[in-house]
VOGU-343859 format. One record per residue (C-alpha): residue number from 1; residue in three letters; y negated, z negated, x. Coordinates in Angstrom, 3 decimals, padded with zeros to 6 digits. Layout:
<atoms>
[atom NUM 'ALA' [Y Z X]]
...
</atoms>
This chain:
<atoms>
[atom 1 'UNK' [-071.101 -089.189 161.693]]
[atom 2 'UNK' [-068.840 -087.872 158.930]]
[atom 3 'UNK' [-067.425 -084.559 160.054]]
[atom 4 'UNK' [-066.507 -081.863 157.566]]
[atom 5 'UNK' [-062.726 -081.764 157.254]]
[atom 6 'UNK' [-062.100 -085.378 158.294]]
[atom 7 'UNK' [-059.573 -086.869 155.884]]
[atom 8 'UNK' [-060.316 -090.152 154.151]]
[atom 9 'UNK' [-057.028 -091.920 153.479]]
[atom 10 'UNK' [-056.141 -094.339 150.718]]
[atom 11 'UNK' [-055.192 -097.137 153.132]]
[atom 12 'UNK' [-054.198 -096.096 156.628]]
[atom 13 'UNK' [-052.946 -098.386 159.427]]
[atom 14 'UNK' [-055.652 -100.171 161.408]]
[atom 15 'UNK' [-054.633 -101.280 164.892]]
[atom 16 'UNK' [-056.611 -104.084 166.542]]
[atom 17 'UNK' [-055.620 -103.494 170.179]]
[atom 18 'UNK' [-053.966 -106.911 170.319]]
[atom 19 'UNK' [-050.603 -105.381 169.431]]
[atom 20 'UNK' [-050.140 -103.674 172.798]]
[atom 21 'UNK' [-049.654 -106.873 174.793]]
[atom 22 'UNK' [-046.653 -107.848 172.661]]
[atom 23 'UNK' [-045.205 -104.328 172.724]]
[atom 24 'UNK' [-045.597 -104.242 176.513]]
[atom 25 'UNK' [-043.870 -107.608 176.810]]
[atom 26 'UNK' [-040.902 -106.223 174.871]]
[atom 27 'UNK' [-040.675 -103.270 177.272]]
[atom 28 'UNK' [-041.126 -105.390 180.377]]
[atom 29 'UNK' [-038.374 -107.806 179.351]]
[atom 30 'UNK' [-036.199 -104.930 178.052]]
[atom 31 'UNK' [-035.920 -106.535 174.588]]
[atom 32 'UNK' [-036.086 -103.189 172.764]]
[atom 33 'UNK' [-033.265 -103.654 170.280]]
[atom 34 'UNK' [-033.622 -105.747 167.123]]
[atom 35 'UNK' [-034.277 -109.453 167.678]]
[atom 36 'UNK' [-036.053 -111.080 170.596]]
[atom 37 'UNK' [-039.052 -113.290 171.288]]
[atom 38 'UNK' [-041.493 -111.249 169.205]]
[atom 39 'UNK' [-039.235 -111.526 166.149]]
[atom 40 'UNK' [-038.864 -115.292 166.569]]
[atom 41 'UNK' [-042.585 -115.820 167.092]]
[atom 42 'UNK' [-043.623 -113.472 164.285]]
[atom 43 'UNK' [-041.462 -115.432 161.844]]
[atom 44 'UNK' [-042.924 -118.757 162.938]]
[atom 45 'UNK' [-046.515 -117.468 162.977]]
[atom 46 'UNK' [-046.312 -115.916 159.518]]
[atom 47 'UNK' [-044.575 -118.968 158.045]]
[atom 48 'UNK' [-047.354 -121.131 159.477]]
[atom 49 'UNK' [-050.062 -118.816 158.102]]
[atom 50 'UNK' [-048.757 -118.887 154.525]]
[atom 51 'UNK' [-047.572 -122.507 154.637]]
[atom 52 'UNK' [-043.877 -121.843 154.166]]
[atom 53 'UNK' [-041.037 -123.813 155.778]]
[atom 54 'UNK' [-039.450 -120.658 157.141]]
[atom 55 'UNK' [-039.504 -116.874 157.316]]
[atom 56 'UNK' [-037.074 -114.058 158.059]]
[atom 57 'UNK' [-038.327 -110.773 159.561]]
[atom 58 'UNK' [-036.640 -107.756 157.982]]
[atom 59 'UNK' [-036.699 -103.971 158.006]]
[atom 60 'UNK' [-038.588 -103.746 154.696]]
[atom 61 'UNK' [-039.896 -105.672 151.731]]
[atom 62 'UNK' [-037.159 -104.002 149.679]]
[atom 63 'UNK' [-034.548 -105.580 151.957]]
[atom 64 'UNK' [-036.200 -108.962 151.386]]
[atom 65 'UNK' [-035.976 -108.597 147.591]]
[atom 66 'UNK' [-032.360 -107.476 147.902]]
[atom 67 'UNK' [-031.418 -110.519 149.972]]
[atom 68 'UNK' [-033.299 -112.826 147.596]]
[atom 69 'UNK' [-031.231 -111.524 144.676]]
[atom 70 'UNK' [-028.007 -111.981 146.642]]
[atom 71 'UNK' [-028.999 -115.557 147.462]]
[atom 72 'UNK' [-029.559 -116.141 143.737]]
[atom 73 'UNK' [-026.039 -114.842 143.025]]
[atom 74 'UNK' [-027.227 -111.813 141.075]]
[atom 75 'UNK' [-024.251 -109.551 140.456]]
[atom 76 'UNK' [-022.608 -107.003 138.208]]
[atom 77 'UNK' [-023.596 -107.431 134.573]]
[atom 78 'UNK' [-026.378 -109.951 135.225]]
[atom 79 'UNK' [-029.931 -109.522 133.931]]
[atom 80 'UNK' [-033.093 -109.704 136.045]]
[atom 81 'UNK' [-036.623 -109.579 134.620]]
[atom 82 'UNK' [-039.255 -107.672 136.609]]
[atom 83 'UNK' [-042.915 -106.706 136.323]]
[atom 84 'UNK' [-043.218 -103.166 134.979]]
[atom 85 'UNK' [-046.527 -102.216 136.602]]
[atom 86 'UNK' [-045.312 -101.907 140.189]]
[atom 87 'UNK' [-043.669 -099.626 142.742]]
[atom 88 'UNK' [-039.983 -098.822 142.237]]
[atom 89 'UNK' [-039.022 -100.893 145.306]]
[atom 90 'UNK' [-039.571 -104.052 143.267]]
[atom 91 'UNK' [-036.698 -103.159 140.926]]
[atom 92 'UNK' [-034.309 -100.976 142.943]]
[atom 93 'UNK' [-032.516 -104.015 144.446]]
[atom 94 'UNK' [-031.580 -105.081 140.901]]
[atom 95 'UNK' [-029.572 -101.869 140.678]]
[atom 96 'UNK' [-028.111 -102.403 144.162]]
[atom 97 'UNK' [-026.470 -105.536 142.767]]
[atom 98 'UNK' [-025.161 -103.809 139.650]]
[atom 99 'UNK' [-027.473 -105.901 137.478]]
[atom 100 'UNK' [-029.622 -104.811 134.542]]
[atom 101 'UNK' [-033.437 -104.788 134.806]]
[atom 102 'UNK' [-035.633 -105.850 131.909]]
[atom 103 'UNK' [-039.300 -105.028 132.344]]
[atom 104 'UNK' [-042.244 -107.247 131.437]]
[atom 105 'UNK' [-045.708 -105.891 130.656]]
[atom 106 'UNK' [-049.011 -106.856 132.280]]
[atom 107 'UNK' [-051.847 -108.908 130.826]]
[atom 108 'UNK' [-055.318 -107.275 130.684]]
[atom 109 'UNK' [-057.002 -110.291 132.328]]
[atom 110 'UNK' [-055.265 -109.874 135.709]]
[atom 111 'UNK' [-053.067 -106.727 135.419]]
[atom 112 'UNK' [-050.162 -108.944 136.514]]
[atom 113 'UNK' [-047.152 -110.117 134.493]]
[atom 114 'UNK' [-048.053 -111.267 130.983]]
[atom 115 'UNK' [-046.913 -114.866 130.371]]
[atom 116 'UNK' [-046.746 -114.142 126.627]]
[atom 117 'UNK' [-044.513 -111.107 127.115]]
[atom 118 'UNK' [-042.348 -113.078 129.551]]
[atom 119 'UNK' [-041.940 -115.917 127.077]]
[atom 120 'UNK' [-040.919 -113.476 124.317]]
[atom 121 'UNK' [-038.284 -111.949 126.576]]
[atom 122 'UNK' [-036.878 -115.312 127.694]]
[atom 123 'UNK' [-036.653 -116.537 124.114]]
[atom 124 'UNK' [-034.810 -113.390 123.047]]
[atom 125 'UNK' [-032.336 -113.487 125.924]]
[atom 126 'UNK' [-031.733 -117.220 125.586]]
[atom 127 'UNK' [-030.883 -116.631 121.913]]
[atom 128 'UNK' [-028.366 -113.993 123.016]]
[atom 129 'UNK' [-026.869 -116.394 125.564]]
[atom 130 'UNK' [-027.824 -114.022 128.377]]
[atom 131 'UNK' [-030.346 -115.921 130.459]]
[atom 132 'UNK' [-031.693 -113.824 133.382]]
[atom 133 'UNK' [-030.616 -114.772 136.892]]
[atom 134 'UNK' [-034.171 -114.268 138.233]]
[atom 135 'UNK' [-037.686 -113.096 137.398]]
[atom 136 'UNK' [-039.351 -110.812 139.944]]
[atom 137 'UNK' [-043.106 -111.341 139.585]]
[atom 138 'UNK' [-045.292 -108.801 141.389]]
[atom 139 'UNK' [-048.744 -109.706 142.731]]
[atom 140 'UNK' [-050.546 -106.440 142.082]]
[atom 141 'UNK' [-053.093 -104.815 144.408]]
[atom 142 'UNK' [-053.747 -108.027 146.345]]
[atom 143 'UNK' [-054.044 -110.484 143.453]]
[atom 144 'UNK' [-051.637 -113.271 142.520]]
[atom 145 'UNK' [-050.212 -113.543 139.040]]
[atom 146 'UNK' [-051.000 -116.604 136.883]]
[atom 147 'UNK' [-048.232 -118.827 138.229]]
[atom 148 'UNK' [-049.078 -122.044 136.384]]
[atom 149 'UNK' [-048.163 -120.351 133.118]]
[atom 150 'UNK' [-045.365 -118.187 134.483]]
[atom 151 'UNK' [-043.704 -120.998 136.436]]
[atom 152 'UNK' [-043.934 -123.378 133.482]]
[atom 153 'UNK' [-042.144 -120.844 131.277]]
[atom 154 'UNK' [-039.502 -120.068 133.917]]
[atom 155 'UNK' [-038.911 -123.775 134.609]]
[atom 156 'UNK' [-038.370 -124.400 130.891]]
[atom 157 'UNK' [-035.532 -121.850 130.928]]
[atom 158 'UNK' [-034.403 -122.804 134.461]]
[atom 159 'UNK' [-034.868 -119.299 135.844]]
[atom 160 'UNK' [-035.953 -118.908 139.500]]
[atom 161 'UNK' [-038.909 -116.740 140.547]]
[atom 162 'UNK' [-038.837 -114.119 143.287]]
[atom 163 'UNK' [-042.479 -113.617 144.202]]
[atom 164 'UNK' [-043.059 -110.007 145.232]]
[atom 165 'UNK' [-046.162 -110.482 147.362]]
[atom 166 'UNK' [-045.753 -107.137 149.153]]
[atom 167 'UNK' [-049.320 -106.187 148.210]]
[atom 168 'UNK' [-050.904 -109.632 148.467]]
[atom 169 'UNK' [-050.402 -111.137 151.930]]
[atom 170 'UNK' [-053.371 -113.457 152.533]]
[atom 171 'UNK' [-054.264 -113.884 148.871]]
[atom 172 'UNK' [-054.203 -117.322 147.283]]
[atom 173 'UNK' [-053.323 -118.964 144.001]]
[atom 174 'UNK' [-055.343 -122.174 143.718]]
[atom 175 'UNK' [-054.425 -124.149 146.863]]
[atom 176 'UNK' [-051.312 -122.120 147.758]]
[atom 177 'UNK' [-050.937 -118.855 149.631]]
[atom 178 'UNK' [-049.465 -115.878 147.833]]
[atom 179 'UNK' [-045.716 -115.645 148.388]]
[atom 180 'UNK' [-045.072 -119.389 148.521]]
[atom 181 'UNK' [-044.911 -120.252 144.810]]
[atom 182 'UNK' [-041.544 -118.811 143.827]]
[atom 183 'UNK' [-038.097 -119.791 145.109]]
[atom 184 'UNK' [-038.452 -116.832 147.489]]
[atom 185 'UNK' [-041.496 -114.851 148.586]]
[atom 186 'UNK' [-041.512 -111.267 149.809]]
[atom 187 'UNK' [-044.019 -109.463 152.019]]
[atom 188 'UNK' [-044.225 -105.835 153.141]]
[atom 189 'UNK' [-045.607 -104.423 156.393]]
[atom 190 'UNK' [-045.421 -100.775 155.400]]
[atom 191 'UNK' [-048.012 -098.494 156.970]]
[atom 192 'UNK' [-050.432 -098.735 154.038]]
[atom 193 'UNK' [-050.374 -102.532 153.675]]
[atom 194 'UNK' [-053.171 -104.882 154.751]]
[atom 195 'UNK' [-051.343 -105.416 158.052]]
[atom 196 'UNK' [-048.446 -103.301 159.270]]
[atom 197 'UNK' [-045.516 -103.246 161.653]]
[atom 198 'UNK' [-045.179 -099.482 160.899]]
[atom 199 'UNK' [-042.394 -100.518 158.526]]
[atom 200 'UNK' [-040.930 -103.926 157.850]]
[atom 201 'UNK' [-040.942 -106.957 155.620]]
[atom 202 'UNK' [-040.539 -110.722 155.498]]
[atom 203 'UNK' [-038.629 -113.137 153.299]]
[atom 204 'UNK' [-040.131 -116.622 153.077]]
[atom 205 'UNK' [-038.855 -119.818 151.500]]
[atom 206 'UNK' [-038.868 -123.586 151.809]]
[atom 207 'UNK' [-035.072 -123.475 151.520]]
[atom 208 'UNK' [-033.915 -123.410 155.150]]
[atom 209 'UNK' [-030.254 -123.148 154.194]]
[atom 210 'UNK' [-030.874 -120.075 152.059]]
[atom 211 'UNK' [-032.850 -118.402 154.853]]
[atom 212 'UNK' [-030.024 -119.086 157.307]]
[atom 213 'UNK' [-027.595 -117.400 154.928]]
[atom 214 'UNK' [-029.995 -114.458 154.558]]
[atom 215 'UNK' [-030.252 -114.208 158.352]]
[atom 216 'UNK' [-026.451 -114.043 158.556]]
[atom 217 'UNK' [-026.239 -111.331 155.879]]
[atom 218 'UNK' [-029.079 -109.312 157.425]]
[atom 219 'UNK' [-027.262 -109.023 160.772]]
[atom 220 'UNK' [-024.085 -107.411 159.398]]
[atom 221 'UNK' [-022.589 -110.788 158.393]]
[atom 222 'UNK' [-020.863 -111.336 161.735]]
[atom 223 'UNK' [-018.576 -114.358 161.667]]
[atom 224 'UNK' [-018.591 -116.798 164.588]]
[atom 225 'UNK' [-015.896 -115.299 166.777]]
[atom 226 'UNK' [-015.595 -113.739 170.229]]
[atom 227 'UNK' [-014.501 -110.493 168.619]]
[atom 228 'UNK' [-016.280 -108.707 165.783]]
[atom 229 'UNK' [-015.088 -110.330 162.579]]
[atom 230 'UNK' [-016.525 -109.877 159.078]]
[atom 231 'UNK' [-015.484 -111.709 155.922]]
[atom 232 'UNK' [-018.256 -110.567 153.571]]
[atom 233 'UNK' [-020.429 -107.488 153.200]]
[atom 234 'UNK' [-023.477 -107.553 155.467]]
[atom 235 'UNK' [-026.539 -105.404 156.040]]
[atom 236 'UNK' [-028.493 -103.950 158.940]]
[atom 237 'UNK' [-031.778 -105.424 157.738]]
[atom 238 'UNK' [-033.387 -107.078 160.780]]
[atom 239 'UNK' [-036.790 -106.112 162.195]]
[atom 240 'UNK' [-036.984 -104.697 165.709]]
[atom 241 'UNK' [-038.596 -106.686 168.519]]
[atom 242 'UNK' [-041.135 -103.914 169.109]]
[atom 243 'UNK' [-042.154 -103.771 165.442]]
[atom 244 'UNK' [-042.446 -107.553 165.378]]
[atom 245 'UNK' [-044.790 -107.285 168.376]]
[atom 246 'UNK' [-047.051 -105.015 166.338]]
[atom 247 'UNK' [-046.921 -107.578 163.532]]
[atom 248 'UNK' [-047.953 -110.439 165.822]]
[atom 249 'UNK' [-051.061 -108.564 166.912]]
[atom 250 'UNK' [-051.850 -107.557 163.331]]
[atom 251 'UNK' [-051.459 -111.090 162.012]]
[atom 252 'UNK' [-054.242 -112.273 164.312]]
[atom 253 'UNK' [-056.741 -110.010 162.514]]
[atom 254 'UNK' [-055.456 -110.525 158.958]]
[atom 255 'UNK' [-058.418 -112.643 157.858]]
[atom 256 'UNK' [-060.804 -110.010 159.203]]
[atom 257 'UNK' [-058.912 -107.305 157.315]]
[atom 258 'UNK' [-059.179 -109.357 154.107]]
[atom 259 'UNK' [-062.912 -109.790 154.641]]
[atom 260 'UNK' [-063.296 -106.027 155.110]]
[atom 261 'UNK' [-061.168 -105.184 152.043]]
[atom 262 'UNK' [-063.328 -107.442 149.882]]
[atom 263 'UNK' [-066.467 -105.910 151.367]]
[atom 264 'UNK' [-065.196 -102.429 150.472]]
[atom 265 'UNK' [-064.548 -103.587 146.917]]
[atom 266 'UNK' [-068.041 -105.077 146.679]]
[atom 267 'UNK' [-069.651 -101.767 147.662]]
[atom 268 'UNK' [-067.616 -099.864 145.079]]
[atom 269 'UNK' [-068.399 -102.480 142.444]]
[atom 270 'UNK' [-072.138 -102.500 143.138]]
[atom 271 'UNK' [-072.319 -098.703 143.024]]
[atom 272 'UNK' [-069.998 -097.887 140.125]]
[atom 273 'UNK' [-069.663 -100.868 137.781]]
[atom 274 'UNK' [-073.038 -100.260 136.143]]
[atom 275 'UNK' [-071.934 -096.829 134.959]]
[atom 276 'UNK' [-070.811 -097.145 131.304]]
[atom 277 'UNK' [-067.166 -096.152 131.093]]
[atom 278 'UNK' [-066.089 -097.460 134.520]]
[atom 279 'UNK' [-064.419 -100.833 134.874]]
[atom 280 'UNK' [-062.670 -102.572 137.783]]
[atom 281 'UNK' [-059.514 -104.634 138.083]]
[atom 282 'UNK' [-060.672 -108.121 137.053]]
[atom 283 'UNK' [-061.018 -110.845 139.679]]
[atom 284 'UNK' [-058.855 -113.731 138.441]]
[atom 285 'UNK' [-060.684 -117.096 138.560]]
[atom 286 'UNK' [-057.675 -119.057 139.844]]
[atom 287 'UNK' [-057.501 -117.681 143.375]]
[atom 288 'UNK' [-058.703 -115.287 146.033]]
[atom 289 'UNK' [-057.631 -111.630 145.897]]
[atom 290 'UNK' [-057.448 -109.589 149.089]]
[atom 291 'UNK' [-058.476 -106.468 147.124]]
[atom 292 'UNK' [-055.788 -104.541 149.029]]
[atom 293 'UNK' [-056.731 -101.498 146.959]]
[atom 294 'UNK' [-059.955 -101.132 144.996]]
[atom 295 'UNK' [-059.056 -099.775 141.573]]
[atom 296 'UNK' [-061.135 -098.503 138.664]]
[atom 297 'UNK' [-060.361 -097.784 135.026]]
[atom 298 'UNK' [-061.985 -094.666 133.622]]
[atom 299 'UNK' [-062.955 -094.261 129.966]]
[atom 300 'UNK' [-061.846 -090.645 129.713]]
[atom 301 'UNK' [-063.457 -090.118 126.320]]
[atom 302 'UNK' [-066.853 -091.233 127.626]]
[atom 303 'UNK' [-066.768 -088.659 130.443]]
[atom 304 'UNK' [-064.413 -086.079 128.926]]
[atom 305 'UNK' [-062.659 -086.141 132.305]]
[atom 306 'UNK' [-059.127 -087.333 133.039]]
[atom 307 'UNK' [-057.792 -089.416 135.892]]
[atom 308 'UNK' [-055.950 -086.503 137.469]]
[atom 309 'UNK' [-059.074 -084.349 137.395]]
[atom 310 'UNK' [-060.970 -086.977 139.411]]
[atom 311 'UNK' [-058.073 -087.314 141.856]]
[atom 312 'UNK' [-057.888 -083.515 142.244]]
[atom 313 'UNK' [-061.656 -083.333 142.795]]
[atom 314 'UNK' [-061.481 -085.921 145.576]]
[atom 315 'UNK' [-058.490 -084.125 147.109]]
[atom 316 'UNK' [-060.520 -080.899 147.278]]
[atom 317 'UNK' [-062.840 -082.825 149.577]]
[atom 318 'UNK' [-059.928 -084.113 151.678]]
[atom 319 'UNK' [-059.992 -087.592 150.146]]
[atom 320 'UNK' [-056.796 -089.387 149.188]]
[atom 321 'UNK' [-056.699 -091.364 145.934]]
[atom 322 'UNK' [-053.896 -092.164 143.514]]
[atom 323 'UNK' [-053.212 -093.150 139.929]]
[atom 324 'UNK' [-052.329 -096.759 139.217]]
[atom 325 'UNK' [-048.541 -097.299 139.452]]
[atom 326 'UNK' [-046.529 -095.530 136.786]]
[atom 327 'UNK' [-044.855 -098.397 134.892]]
[atom 328 'UNK' [-041.160 -098.768 135.620]]
[atom 329 'UNK' [-040.229 -098.800 131.939]]
[atom 330 'UNK' [-041.529 -095.207 131.809]]
[atom 331 'UNK' [-039.586 -094.021 134.857]]
[atom 332 'UNK' [-036.589 -091.719 134.208]]
[atom 333 'UNK' [-034.480 -093.987 136.430]]
[atom 334 'UNK' [-034.956 -096.863 133.971]]
[atom 335 'UNK' [-035.008 -094.925 130.705]]
[atom 336 'UNK' [-032.408 -097.245 129.163]]
[atom 337 'UNK' [-034.084 -100.488 130.238]]
[atom 338 'UNK' [-035.658 -102.915 127.769]]
[atom 339 'UNK' [-039.383 -103.562 127.901]]
[atom 340 'UNK' [-041.316 -106.552 126.568]]
[atom 341 'UNK' [-045.026 -106.588 125.816]]
[atom 342 'UNK' [-047.515 -108.873 124.151]]
[atom 343 'UNK' [-047.655 -107.353 120.660]]
[atom 344 'UNK' [-051.220 -108.562 120.159]]
[atom 345 'UNK' [-052.599 -106.393 122.996]]
[atom 346 'UNK' [-050.134 -103.466 123.143]]
[atom 347 'UNK' [-048.742 -101.670 126.180]]
[atom 348 'UNK' [-051.204 -102.747 128.891]]
[atom 349 'UNK' [-049.364 -101.215 131.851]]
[atom 350 'UNK' [-049.205 -097.804 130.174]]
[atom 351 'UNK' [-052.908 -097.981 129.353]]
[atom 352 'UNK' [-053.763 -098.813 132.972]]
[atom 353 'UNK' [-051.532 -096.010 134.242]]
[atom 354 'UNK' [-053.289 -093.413 132.094]]
[atom 355 'UNK' [-056.796 -094.607 132.998]]
[atom 356 'UNK' [-056.551 -096.202 136.445]]
[atom 357 'UNK' [-057.438 -094.769 139.851]]
[atom 358 'UNK' [-056.854 -096.363 143.265]]
[atom 359 'UNK' [-059.802 -095.515 145.511]]
[atom 360 'UNK' [-059.764 -095.182 149.323]]
[atom 361 'UNK' [-059.691 -098.751 150.622]]
[atom 362 'UNK' [-058.649 -098.547 154.261]]
[atom 363 'UNK' [-060.356 -100.970 156.631]]
[atom 364 'UNK' [-060.935 -098.143 159.139]]
[atom 365 'UNK' [-063.131 -096.375 156.586]]
[atom 366 'UNK' [-066.826 -096.437 157.488]]
[atom 367 'UNK' [-069.621 -097.253 155.040]]
[atom 368 'UNK' [-070.768 -093.631 155.393]]
[atom 369 'UNK' [-067.332 -092.403 154.329]]
[atom 370 'UNK' [-067.223 -094.798 151.413]]
[atom 371 'UNK' [-070.664 -093.755 150.181]]
[atom 372 'UNK' [-069.499 -090.132 150.391]]
[atom 373 'UNK' [-066.551 -090.980 148.103]]
[atom 374 'UNK' [-068.905 -092.769 145.704]]
[atom 375 'UNK' [-071.326 -089.840 145.642]]
[atom 376 'UNK' [-068.529 -087.391 144.847]]
[atom 377 'UNK' [-067.370 -089.574 141.946]]
[atom 378 'UNK' [-070.873 -090.015 140.572]]
[atom 379 'UNK' [-071.677 -086.315 140.825]]
[atom 380 'UNK' [-068.377 -085.278 139.235]]
[atom 381 'UNK' [-068.501 -087.578 136.226]]
[atom 382 'UNK' [-072.161 -086.776 135.704]]
</atoms>
């Protein structure tokens, strides 16, 4: 029964109960510090799930992107292309390396990186003799980008892809799992993701040598010596054995979480899509989206109500919702960065930001709670 005052979160952690056995094992064996059996097994189990040759468990998805850029020799003065419609963590590691970000707009069909905008940018930079060192492609809200087109364009210019699959673990692109299409794939296990380790991330690749180098860098770059010796800069980026234990238990219920996320989306879609002026993030035909977050686009002129008014109305009833990501090319941090769009369709990411709302999509949410959210939206927009 929905109690007055109970908060409905956007996407809160959902423990299965299976996590405790791995956490207890870490305590019983006294492997509390970073590394240990849970870390080793979590890497192998996730690599097997996504079909990658290897995986490296890290403290965050941001750390995974950072290491990927280091492995691709991104440094001071280099250029890296990145999706604009994403969280700042996708692009911050570009700045860590002293490189320059260039942002690429979304396409309306998938909300992910526009192949046409990407091609424009690559042509321009090739003409300037300043080919980017990498393209960070973000799989938004649980859905893979159109990699046949994107990879074909990147291959033509010989630019590697870092696949930011932080929001899309378990999704697929044709016959491949999200995160396994680029040179490197990145996952996040932050508290709001489809599975969590409370905080953490994973770097995956078929390049075993590169992963070994990343493993070395992520553990403070300790040289092989009896004493502590360091020849290059390293990082404290490894995942703890306890957190990895949580991840192992979570991974066992990932398919169930995906099923539930898609069920939540279906309820929202059935209840709201028939209202003129409400549209949903499209379901791309080339793969399976996890629907990590169910998102709508509101025609504000049709209802004479803005996105922030709807969000504020839900908040008054103790319900968490959020706007779609503010595009990175509009962030003060990146005010000097270049931005490429498809001139035929305009600034898609800005349009989605001004009209988009992420609805509560947590797998712990009951049908009663979801119908309450839907009723509040229907009543408010009239």
